C-alpha positions in Angstrom: -11.9 13.9 3.9 -11.6 10.1 3.9 -12.4 8.1 7.0 -9.2 6.6 8.2 -11.0 4.4 10.8 -12.2 2.2 7.9 -8.6 1.0 7.5 -7.3 -1.8 9.8 -3.7 -1.1 8.9 -1.5 1.9 8.9 2.2 2.7 8.9 3.8 5.9 10.2 6.7 7.8 8.6 8.3 11.2 8.9 9.0 13.5 5.9 12.7 13.8 5.4 14.7 16.8 3.9 15.6 14.8 0.8 11.9 14.4 0.0 11.0 18.0 -0.3 11.2 20.2 -3.4 12.0 23.9 -4.0 8.6 24.8 -2.7 9.4 23.0 0.6 6.6 20.5 0.0 7.0 16.7 -0.6 7.9 16.1 -4.2 5.0 14.2 -5.8 6.9 11.0 -6.7 7.8 10.4 -3.0 4.1 9.7 -2.2 4.5 6.6 -4.4 7.4 5.5 -2.2 5.4 6.1 1.0 2.6 3.9 -0.4 5.1 1.2 -1.4 6.6 1.2 2.0 3.2 0.8 3.7 2.1 -2.0 1.3 5.3 -3.9 2.2 4.5 -3.5 5.9 0.8 -4.4 5.3 1.8 -7.8 3.8 4.5 -8.3 6.5 1.8 -7.8 9.1 -0.6 -10.3 7.5 1.8 -12.9 6.0 4.6 -12.7 8.6 8.2 -11.6 8.7 9.3 -14.1 6.0 6.6 -13.0 3.5 9.3 -12.1 1.0 10.3 -15.8 0.8 7.0 -16.4 -1.0 8.4 -14.3 -3.8 11.6 -16.3 -3.9 9.5 -19.4 -4.2 7.4 -17.9 -7.0 4.2 -18.3 -4.8 3.2 -14.7 -4.1 5.0 -11.6 -5.4 3.2 -8.4 -6.0 3.8 -6.1 -9.0 2.1 -2.7 -9.5 0.1 -2.4 -12.6 -1.7 0.9 -12.2 -2.0 3.6 -9.6 -4.1 6.8 -9.4 -3.2 9.5 -6.9 -5.5 12.2 -5.7 -3.5 15.1 -4.1 -5.5 16.8 -1.4 -3.0 18.8 0.6 0.8 19.2 0.7 3.0 17.4 3.2 6.1 19.3 4.4 9.4 18.7 6.0 9.2 16.8 9.4 5.5 16.1 9.1 4.5 12.9 10.7 2.4 11.0 8.2 0.3 7.8 8.5 -0.3 5.7 5.4 -3.4 3.6 5.7 -4.1 0.8 3.3 -6.6 -2.0 2.6 -7.6 -4.3 -0.1 -10.8 -3.3 -1.7 -11.2 -6.1 -4.3 -9.5 -9.4 -4.7 -9.5 -11.0 -8.2 -8.1 -14.2 -9.4 -4.5 -12.9 -9.9 -4.9 -9.3 -9.1 -6.2 -7.0 -6.3 -7.2 -3.4 -5.9 -5.8 -1.6 -2.9 -6.9 1.8 -1.6 -4.6 4.0 0.5 -4.8 7.3 2.2 -2.1 9.4 3.7 -3.0 11.5 6.7 -1.3 14.1 8.9 -2.2 14.7 12.5 -4.6 11.7 12.6 -7.4 13.0 10.5 -6.2 15.5 7.9 -6.1 13.7 4.5 -3.0 14.6 2.4 -3.6 12.1 -0.4 -5.8 9.2 -1.5 -4.8 6.5 -3.9 -6.1 3.4 -5.7 -3.7 0.8 -7.0 -4.0 -2.4 -8.9 -1.4 -5.1 -8.3 -0.9 -8.6 -9.7 0.6 -11.7 -8.2 3.6 -11.9 -10.5 5.7 -15.1 -11.2 9.1 -13.8 -12.1 10.3 -17.3 -13.3 7.4 -17.4 -15.8 7.3 -13.7 -16.5 3.5 -13.5 -16.0 0.7 -13.1 -13.5 -0.5 -16.1 -11.6 -3.5 -16.8 -9.3 -3.3 -15.7 -5.7 -3.0 -18.8 -3.6 -6.1 -19.7 -1.5 -4.3 -19.6 1.8 -3.2 -16.1 1.2 -6.7 -15.1 0.0 -8.0 -16.4 3.3 -5.4 -14.5 5.4 -6.2 -11.3 3.6 -10.0 -11.7 4.1 -9.5 -12.6 7.7 -7.3 -9.6 8.4 -9.7 -7.2 6.6 -12.6 -8.8 8.5 -14.8 -9.1 5.4 -15.3 -11.0 2.2 -13.0 -9.8 -0.6 
């Protein structure tokens, strides 16, 4: 079991009927969506409601490069899940994020590690993470990244 109290951010969601498979468990690809939703809410919490404007201005726009999922238990229809996420490591243009999905507060369903880059769509390549955003992330996480 992973300690969810080590995460300062979490987002709750409920498993919907369209997300289960023939075995009545969440189909594996939906866990990626759950993490993606939580990551968006994580950045909205830290950078504010208009954080997507940073992408439009080609300042800060995240793109997933790699993700590893560790399936621990199955989630089922109508389960209330909580997706916890935090930045583990902050590089020049990339960051590593860890996430866990829990049910009932402490039962780990899945753990994940993802690598994202700050992507500039106009230039078609990664770019450095701005210093003000780096500071906000470190302040939110309460530690040096």
